[in-house]
Structure formats: structure tokens, C-alpha cells
Phi, psi and omega in degrees: 000009184297316183248002186262098183289327180294322177295320178296314181298319180293319179296320178293318179296322176296319179294317178298319180298317180294321179294319182291327180291325180287324185280321186247081185275333181086001179285139174082022182293327184246023180295325181296331177294317180295319178298317179295321178294321177293323177294318178294325176296319178294322177293321179294320177292327179287335180283341178290133178270313178266145182055038177281139178284351185255150171284174183298317179294321179293321178299316178299318181295315181296318179292323177297312182289333172294317175295320178296320178296323178294316180295320181295320179292324176291324178290335181295341178289344177065218185290355179269355180255165182285336182294327180296320179297324176288317183287328186297334182276356176287152182300138176073349179289326180293344181277349179292141178291144180254138173272148183271000000 
């Protein structure tokens, strides 16, 4: 391979191809959809008052964490969401550095 540039190039391309195949397998692309569906199913069951599979404490816990997840998702929009405008007016929050 000392003077053969095409052999070097082919060897490098094979190595890059193998590296990319190991890193980007494509497994689990839609795993989040199943998790969200199960969370919505749990929230729907917690919202039932009669014949609920959860005890009162479990219902409160599920509804609390569902609300916390909703607030977190709204906060994830950052300065492009309406929640940021509400939080920004709290004391000392305006002093946080903003990323551009």
C-alpha cells in the first residue's frame, strides 16, 4: 500500500463505514412513542374516580408527576414558549445568562 492511493482510500472508507455502522444502528427510534402512550394510559386510569386501579395516594402521585411532566415539557420550549415569559418576571430569573 506504499504507493497505491486507491487502496489506501478504500481501506479508509471501509474503516469509516464500519465506524458509522456501529454508532448509528437505528435501534430505538420510536421507543419514546411507546413510553408516551403508556404514560397517557396511566394518566387516563388515574383520572377515573370509580373503578380506578390505583389507590388514592397512587392517583395523587400519578397526577402530580403527570403535571410535573407537562410543566417540564412546556419549559423545554425555552424563550420561544409562553412559560418563559411568566418565569422571566420572577425575581433574579432575569439575571440568568441566555444562550443565543
